[in-house]
N, C-alpha and C positions, 0 to 999 in steps of 0.2 A: 242061447239063452242069456238071460240077462241077470248078473249077480245086485242083490240089493241089501248092502251091509249097512244094519243097527247098532247104536250103540248099549241096546240092550233088549231081552228076549221079550219083554214088555211092551216094548216100540214095533220092535218087529214084526210082531201078533198085527198090531194096529195095520202099519205100512202091508200087510200082509192080504189083510180081511179088505182090505179098500181097493188090492189092486187085482185079486184074484187068486193069487196061490195059497189054496186053502190044503193043499196034503201033505198033513207032516211027517217029517223025514227026521231022520235022526242028526240036529244041530243046526236044521233051517227046515225051511215048508219051499213047497211048490207048487205052481199051476200055473197056468194063461199066460205062459213063456218067461216066468219070474220063478227066481230063486233067492229068498228071502234068507238072509241068515244074520248073526249079531257078535259081537265082544261082551265083556263084561268091565265096560270102563278101558281103562289101558292092558293091553295084550304085553304091549310092547314098552321098553323104557333103553335111556342111553347106558350104554357099553358101564361096568363099575373098572375102576385104576387096573384091578390084576387082571381084567379081560384085555387088555392092551400089549402089559407084557408084565411077566413075572414081577420085574424088581419094581413093580405096583403094590404088590399084593399086601407085603408084611407094611404097618405104617414105619416111615422114615423120614426124620427132617431132611437128613442128604439125596432122598429122591423127589422136594420142593424147588419147584410147582411142577404139578402134572401138569403138562399139555398137551395131548395126542394131536398127533400131524392131522388125523382125520378121525372125527365123531362117529362112531356106530351105534345101530342100535341091536338089540337082543328081547329075545322072548323072556317074558317074565316066567320062574320055575316054579309053577302050579300048576297041579294035576289036570286039574278042569279048563285051565288056559291052555295048557299043551295040546289036549286032545280038543277045545274047540278049534283052536287055530287051525289042526291037520285038516279039518271040516273047510273051514274058510279058502285054505292055501289049495285044495285041489279043488273046490270051485272056482277059486277065482282064474287059477291056469287054464280053466277050460269052456270060461264063460268068451262069452261075444263083444261083452259092454259088461260097465259095473257103473251102478249108480250109490255113488258115497251118502248115504242116509244118517251120518252121526250129525250130533250136537249141532247148529248151526252156528259157529261159534270158534273162538282159537282152538280152544282146549279139543272139540270135536273135529274140526279139522286135523288138527296132532295126531290123536289118536290114531282117525283111519287111515291117513297116510299113511302110518308107520308099519300097519298091517300091511297095507298094501304092498309095500318095498320089501316087508318081510316075504311074505308071498312069490313077490317077484312078477304081480300080474303085468303083462302086456299089452291089455285092451282098452279102446276105449272108456274115458271115465265121464259121466255126468255127476252134477250134484244136485241133491234134492237141500231148498232152501226155505225151511216154513217158520214161523214165529209162533204158533200153538199147536197141537196136535187133533183139532176138532176133524172128523171125517173131511168136513170144505176144504181145509187148509188143506189135509192131506191130499185131496183127488188136486186141488189146484195149484200145487206143487208139483207135481207129476206132470202136471200137462204143460209147464213151464220149466223144466227141467236146464240148469245150468251147467254150460262149459268147468270141466273140471280146473283148468287154466286161469278162471275170473279168481279163483280164487287163492292163487298162487303166493300175492304178498298177503294173506291170512296165515295159510301154513310158514312163510320164512319166518313172519313174526315170532310165532309158536315155536320155531326149531331156537331160533337166536335166543328167545326167552330160556327154554330147557337148556340150552349148551352155556348160557351166562352163567344159571342157578348152579351147573355141575361145575364148571370153573368154579368159583367164586366156593360154592359149600364143601367141594371136596377138599379143593385147598388149603382153605382157611380153617376149616375141622380140625383137619390136621395138626395143622399147623400149630393155633391155640392149643387144642389139649396135649400136642407131646410137648410144647413150650413152658405152659403155664399149670396143666391140668395134673400132674405129678405122676401120672399114664395111668390114672385111677377113674379121672374124670373127664369122660368127655365133651368137650364144649363146643356145641353144637353153632356154626356160623351161617347166616344167608342173608341172600341181595336185600329181601325183603324181612326178614324172620327178624334180623338184628336192629334195623333202626326202629323197629318198631317197641321190641324190648328197650330201647335208648329212651324212647319217649315215656316209657312207663318208671322207669328208674330215674330220668330225669326231674319228671314232676314230681317223687316220692322223695326225691332229695329236698325241691323246694321246700315241700310240706314238711318235711323232717328239719330243717333250718329255720323255718320260718318262726321268728319272736313276736309274740301277741303282745299288740299295744293297745290301750283303753283309749279311749275317745268320748265323748258326750253328747248326745241328742237334742237340744231342746225341742220340746214340741209345748201344743196346749190343744183343751179340748173346749172347743165352743160350739152350741145347739148339739151335742153329740157327735160331735166329728172332730176327727183327730187333724190338727194342722201342724206342718213341722216347719221349722224356722229355716227361711231360704237359705241362710247365711252358712251353714252346712257343719260340718265337726268342730266341736271345741278339744282340741290337741292337750288343755289345761282343763284341770276340774274348776279349777278358781275363777277363769272366765265364762267357763257356764254357769257356777254359783252367781258371779256378778249379774250377767245376761236374765239369769232368772228374779234375780231379785229387784231387777229394773223394772220388769214387768210384772211381778205378782200384786193382786190386789187392783190392777189400773185396767178400765174395759178397752176391751177388743172389738175393732171395728171393720167393717169389709171395707176394703180399698175398690176391688172390681171383683168381676163376675163378667167371666169369660166362655161363651159354650159354638165350638166346633164342630161341625160334619165327617164324619170323614167315611171311606169304604175304605174293606178290606177283602184283597181278592181271594178266591178258593187255593187251596195249596196247590201245588203241582202234582201230576201223576208221581207215583212211586218207580223209582231205581230198585237196586238190590239193596245198595246201602241205606235209604232213607226208608225202607221197609224195616231193614233188621233194625234200624238206629228205633223206630217207633215200637217194635216188636219187645224191643228188651227194657225200653223204660214203661210201656204199657201194662205186660205180661209176665219180664223177665226170662224172654227166651233169650239165649245163646245166639251168636252171630252163625254158629253150623247150625242149630235146634232151625233157626228163620228159614237159613236156606235150605233143610233138608224137608220142612213143612211145603214152601211153596214151591219145589222143582215135586214134591209128589202131586199137588193140586193141578202143575203142570202135566203129568202125566197122566192124570184122570179127566184130560179137556178142561180144566175148569176156568187157569189161569194161561196167561202167553207166557212165550220162553222169559225165564223169571233170572238169569246172569246178564241182569245188562247196567249201565250204567247213564242213560242218560231217561229226563223227564219227560220226554215229548213224545207225540203221533204225527207218524206222518201222513200227507195231505188225504191218501188214497184208504186211510183208516175211517176217515169220516163217514162215509157212505154206509158204514158197515155198524156205525154205533149205536144207529134208532134198533135194529134188530136184540145186538146187545142188550140195550136196555129194558127192549120188552123181555126174555129173560128174566134178566135181574128181576121186573116187574113179579113175574108169578113164582118167585123163589120162597121157598117153605120150610122153616127150621121148627121141628115142633111143633107143628098145626098153623104157626104165626106167618105173618109176610112181612118180613121187616121193614124190605125197601119201597112196596106199593106205594104207601103213604105219601113219600118223598117223591119216588119219579110220577105221580098223580098229575102236580098242577103243569108238569114241563109236557105231559101226554101227548102227543095228536098234533106237538107244536115244532116245527123244526127247531132243531138242536143249536143251540148255542157253538158257534165256531172261534174260540178265541189262539191267537197266535202265541199265545203262552201253555198250551196244548196243541195245537197244530202246527209243525212247523218241518216239512221234509227236511231243509236244512242242516239239522238240531240230530237227524236218526241216519244214523252209519247199518250196519247189519240189522238191529235190531230195534224195536220200539219199546216207549214205558211198558210197565205190566199191570196188564187190566185182565178184567175177566173175559170170557168169551162168551156167556149167555147161557152157557148150557149152564144145566142146573141141577145141583149139586144132591148126591145123594149120601149118606151114610159118613158122611163126614169123623172125624175125635174133635174134640173138643178143642187140640189145639190149631187142627186143621181148617176147623170153622172161624175161630177167630183172624187167623192170617186172611182168610178168605171175605170177612167182616171186613177187614179194614183197605182190602183191592177194591171189594166193590162199593164201599161209602166213598173213597176215594174218584172212582169212577165217576160217580154219579154226581159230586162234586161239584167235578169242573167245570158241567153245565148247568149247571146252578146260579142264579144272580149272587150280586157282590155283596159282602155283608154290610149292611148300614148302621152305622154308630153314632156317637155325640161325646164330644171331651171334654168336658167341664172343667174349669179351671177358677181357682177361690183365692183370690188377695184378702189377707188383710194383716193390717199393724196392731202393734199395741205401745202406743207414748211411754217413755220411759223414765221413771219417779226423777230424773236431772231432768226432766224438760221444763223450761223457764223458771228456772231457778236461778237465783241473782241476777246482778242484773247482763252479766257475760251469757250468761242461759241462753234470753231470745231465740227467735227462730229460728237459727242455725242451726243451734246446741239441740234444740228440741229436734228436726228431722235426722240431726248423727245420733240421738239414742230412741227412733222407731226402729221397734225389731218386727221386720216382714216374714208372714208366714206364709205358709198355700197346702190347700189340697187339691187331689184332681180326682175326679171320676167318670168311669166311661158307663152310657147306657145302650145297650144296641136298642135300636129303633126297629129295625126292620133284618131278621138271621140270614135271611138268604142262604148263603148255602150248607150254614150253620144247622140247617135242620137233621142233616145228613149225618153228624155227628153222633154217636149214640147217646145214649142219657143218663148221665151223671144221676148217683143216690146223694141227696144230700143237697144238690142247690142247680142250678145254671150254668151253662158251661162259659165259660169266660173267654177272653179275646188269643189269639193266638195258643189254642189249646192242643191245637194239633203238631203243633212242635214240642209241645211238654213245658210249655211257659206255665208260671205261677200265677199269673196276670189274673187277677180276677174279674168279674162287671162290679162295677161300686158305683152305684146310682146316689149325687149326693142333696140334702134338702135342697127347698129353692132358698135361695138367700140374693138380696137385694145391697146393690151399693149406696154405704152409706151408712146400712145400720151398724149396732153396735151394741154389747152388755157382756155380761162377766166368763169370764172362761177359769178353766183350771190348767196352771201348766203345768210344765214335768221335766225332769232334766233326766235321762238315763244313761248308765254309763252301760257301753259298750264295749269287746275287745274286736280289732280287725282278726280276720280268719284266713289261714293260708288257701292257696286253690285245691280244689276237690281233689282227689281219687279220682282215677280215670276207672269209668263204668264202660262194658262193652259197648252202648251207645255211643260214646266221646271219646273214643277210642279208632274206632272207627269212621267218625268224622275226621277225626284229627290226621287218618290214615288219607282218607280221602282230600286232601287239602297238602298235605306234606307236612303236618303237625302246625299249622295255623289255626287258630279258631278264628272261624265267619261263620256267620248269622245269618249274612244274605245269600239268597236262594242262587241269585243270580252271580255275584261274585260266586261263590264257593261251586257250581256249574264251571265257572270260568277255570277254577285252579283244579278241575278232576284231572286234565292232562297233565298235569306234573303229581299225582298222588302218587302212593308208596301201593303197589302190588293190584291188583286189578280186584273187582269187584267177586269175583266168583273165589278170588281166592282169601280175600283177607278173612274168612270164616275159619280156614284149614291155619294159615300162620297164628292166632291165637290160638288156637288149639295147641300146636306145634309147644307153643312156649309155657303153657301147661305143660304139657306131657314129657318138657324138658326138665320137667320141675324151675324153670326160671320165675313163674308169678303165679300166685295161688288168688282165690276168690277169700274174701271177706265181705260174705253177704253179696253185694250189685259191686262192690268196688273189687279190682284190681290192685293187685299188691307185688313187688317185685321181691322176691326171695335173697337170701343174702347169695350165694351164688349169682341169680340177674345181675344182683347190684355188682360183686365183685368183679364179673364179666365185662361189664360195659366200664369199670375202671380200668382193666386192664387194655382196653381198645384205644390205642392210642392214634389207630390211623381213621381220622373223618370219614374216608369214605367209607368205612365198612360199619358207620351207625348215624350218618347226616342223613336226616330226610329229605333234605330238597338237594342233595347228589343222586340218591336214590329215584328219586320224583325226577330228575333229567333222564336218569336212564329209562325208568317206567316212560318218559314223553317218546324217547329213542324209539322202543319199540312201536311202539303206537304210530309212529313215522315209517317206520318199514311197511309196518300194513296198511299203511297207504300213500308207499311208494313215495316218499319224502326224505327218506335215509337209507344207507344201505346197510346191509343185513352183514355183510362179509369185515365192514367198516367197524359195526358194533362190536362184533368178537373178536376183531382184533386189539380195540381200545380194553375189552375185557381180559385179555390174556395182557397186553402191559401193564396192567392197574394190579392184576394180581402179582405179576411178578415181581412188582416193587412193595408190595403191602408182602411179600415172603422176606425179600430182603430185609426190610425195616425191622419186622420182627426177628430174624433171626441174629441181628446186630446188638438186639437188645442184653446188655450187660447184667440189667436187675437180677434179682433172683423171686419175682414174684410167682406167689400158685395163690389157686383159688381155694374157698373150701370145698375138699369133699363130703357131699351129701352120702348119710348113711343110708343103705339099703332099705326101702319101703316093705314093710310087710305084705306077705300076701293075703290076700282075702279071703275070709274063709266065712264058706255059709254059715249062717244063722240059723239052729232049731227055735221049730215054736214051744 
C-alpha cells in the first residue's frame, strides 16, 4: 500500500479523487492501492528548552545561552493533532512506500519530513511537486514523481531556518525580558521580527526629529498651462520676491518645444510580495489577508502556487498559456465577461513570448503567480478582487507595449533689469532671463494598459500599476517664438518628512533589506538579501501587532512606546540590522542551492548568540522598558 500525505484535508480529498482512493476511512481515504491522509499544517515542532533539561524550564539569566547538543522535534500537544498523528503513524509503519504531497516549498517540505521522522517511517519516499491544484497538474505530478532525496537541500534549509530562529528567539527573548523587562514585560526578539521593527522605529524617529523648513516656488500660468521655474526652490523669501518682481508684467516667450515618443513595457507577473503590495495599495488588504486570499484561490484551483519570490515563468509554461487565456476569455462575473474584450484582439494568434516573462533560469521551485484558466465560481468580493489583479496582470504581459509621447516646453521671461543702463547690455539681459518648464504626456496607443480596470473620473495614468500618482497630461499646442501675457505666482511651501511605513512600503523594504528601490530589475536582484521569506513576511508583521510593538493608524504603521524603547535598548547591531539579517537569509538560500553548509550556518549562529548573551549580561546600566497595561477583554455588544 502507498501512503500519500497532504498538508490539509481539502488537498488530500482532491488527490484521493484523482488517484482513485475513494473509500472514506477515519483520518484517511483508501482505494486503488493508495491510502491518502493529511496533516493540519504543522503537527510537529522543535522541542522547547524545558524538554531538554529541567534546568531550562524556569527563565533564568544564569542558564543562558541555551544551546542543545542536538535538536529534537516533538508533537504539538493538541487533541486533534495527537489523534491524526496516531493514524498517520500506523499507516506509515505498514506502508510499502510514501508520497510526500506537502506544499511544494521549504515549509511544506519541513512539515512532512518532521512527521515522517516522528512516525519512524522506514519505506522509500517519493515527492509530488506541483505548482497548481488542477486535476491535470495532479495527474502530471503523479506520473513524474521525484525522489525524496532530490529535495534534501530544501529540507536542510528549512531545518537550518527553524534551528536558527530557535537559537536566537529563545535565548534573546529570555535575555532581554529578564534584563530589561522588569520580569513583567515579555520582550520578544526574533531573527526577522526585530530588524523589521527597527525599520519602523527608525523611520518614526526620522519623522519625529524632522524640522520643516520653508521654501518658495516660482511658477507662472501661460495659456492655461502652469510652467515652473527651472531654477528650483528659493530658500529665502526675498530671493523669490525679487525674481517675481523681475518677471511681473513682462511677456512670456516659448523658446523650445520638444516632443519625444516612448514605450512602456507591461509590468512583470506577480510574485507574492508584489501582489501583497498592490492589494494593500488598492484595497487596503493586510499582507496576511492577501496571503490567505491567494492561498484560498490556489486551493480552489484558480491560481498557481502563491508562496513565490519570482516574477518569471519557465519556458515550458508557454505552451499552456493559450489554454489559460481561453479560460479567462470565458470568465463571467454577474453575467459580465470582464476579460473578453481585452483578449479578443490577440485571440487566434501566437502569444508574444518575452524574456521578461519566460526565463527558466529565473525560476527555481515555482514560477510566478498566474491563473490556471479554470473558471471561478462563487468567489467572495475580496477573493474576486485578488483574482482580478492576477488575471489582468497575466493578460497584460502578452499585450503590446504602451506607446506615449512626452512633450517638454521651455519658456522665458526677460527680467525687468534687461537692457537697463550702459552696463546692462546683452550679458545682463541673459543673466536676468528666468526659464520655465512644463511637461505633459499623451498616450498614443494604450497597448497593455487596456488590461487595467477602468477608473471612475478619468483615464489611467502612466505607471498606475505601481501606485504612481502621475497622470496623463496633454499640453496645448505651443510654437517656438510665440509670446504673450502670463500670471506669475510665488508659493510658499514646507519641506516634508519621510512618510510613515504602510504595509505595502514595509513589504518592499523587507524585500530589499531596508533599501528603497523602485527599479523592477534591481529590486529583483536584491531579493536574495531581503529579510524573511515571501510567505513569512505577513506573519512577521502580524506578530509585531500581537506583541503590541506597532499599531495601525489608518494605513500607517506606528511604533508603540514599547516598540521604540525595545529598539533603543538593543545595542547589538546583529539583532536589528536589516543588512546582517539579509546576509543570513542569503546563506539560507545558499544552503537550499547547495552553495553553503547547514552546519556552518548553525555553528555561526551559536557563536553569535553566545556573544550577544555575554554582551547584554555585562551591561551595567539600569535600563528598563515601560510595562504596558493589560488590554481589556473584548465583550460582545448587544443590539
